[in-house]
N, C-alpha and C positions, 0 to 999 in steps of 0.2 A: 664444522659441518658434521651433523650427527648421522653417521652411516647406518648404524643399527637401529636408530629410533624411527626412521622414516619408512622403513620397509621390513617385512618379516623375512629374515634370511634363514637358510637351512643351516643346521648344525652338523658337525662331523660326529658320526657314531662309529666306534671302533670295537672289533673283536680281536684282542691281542693274541690269543692262542691260534686263531686261524690266519692272523695277519691280514685282515681285510678292513676296509673303511668305506662308509657310505655317507652321503649328505642327505639328511632327511629333516623334515619339519618335526618339531617336538610333538610327541603324541602322549595321550594320557596313560597308556599301558606300556610305554617304552617300545623299543625295537629289538627284534631277535635276529641273530646271525643266520643267514640262509644256508650256511654250511654245517654248523653244529647245533643250531637252535638254542644257544645260550643267549642270555640278555647282553645286548651291546652297551658299551659305556660311552657316555657323551664326552667328547674330547674338546668341545668348544667351537668357536667360530674360526679360529686361525690355526688349526692343526694342519701340519704338512706331513703326510704319511711317508715313511721310508719305503724303499722297494721291498717287495714281498720276500726276496731272498736275503735281505740284510737282517739276519736273525739277531745280531748284537744290538742293532738300533731298535728293534722291536722289544728287546728286553728292557731297554731304557724307557720306552714308551709305556710298557706295562708297569714299570716301577712308579712312574709319575702318575699314571691313572689310578693305580692301586692306593696311592697315598691320598687320593681325593682331589688332586689338582686338575685343572683344565688348561688347555692352550688358548688363552685369550690374550691377544696382543693389544687390545684397546679396552677402554672403559666400556661398561655395558651400553652406553649410548653411542659409542664410537668416536667421541671427541678426543680422548687421550691418545697421544702418539707414542708413549713409551711402552715398548713391548715388555712383558713380564719375563723374567728369566726362567728357563727350564733347562735342565742338564741334557746334553746331547751325546755323552759317552758313558760307558759303564764305569770308568775310573772316577768320573765326577759323582755318579750315583753312589759308588762305594765310599768315597771320601765323605759324602754327606750323611750316609748311614752311620759311619764311625763317629762323626761329630754329634749326631743326634743321640747316639747311645752314651757318649761321654758326658754330654751336657744335660741330658734329660729332656731336651726340647723335642717337640713332635717332629716326625719325619717330614710332614707336609711343610712346616715352617722352614726347615733347613733346606729342603729341595727347592724352595722358591727363592732362596738367596743366591746372589752371584758369588759372594764370598762366604763359604760355609762357617768361617770362624767369626764373622762379624755379628754383633748382637742384633737382635730383632728390632 
């Protein structure tokens, strides 16, 4: 069943410095944070925001979004059921940064792997 193909769903937009998230339809000019007026980053369909006071979890979210990754648990049409891996702790982000620096791979590729030492 194609969840995302039949209906236009809202995407999660995140402002990591303010630790806020909103669900909005994609717009041509993007969306701005109502608190700091900076552009918000699209986090994807399946983003689950941590609590605002969980600053360590928000640093992980900021690292993943800065690498250019989105939280998409399904294929664009919604048929795939395998969620994509995203790190959930600072230790996992740190290990993947070290691996990316040692191997010369891009940080986005290494952050998307469940095992940072596995080849792409």
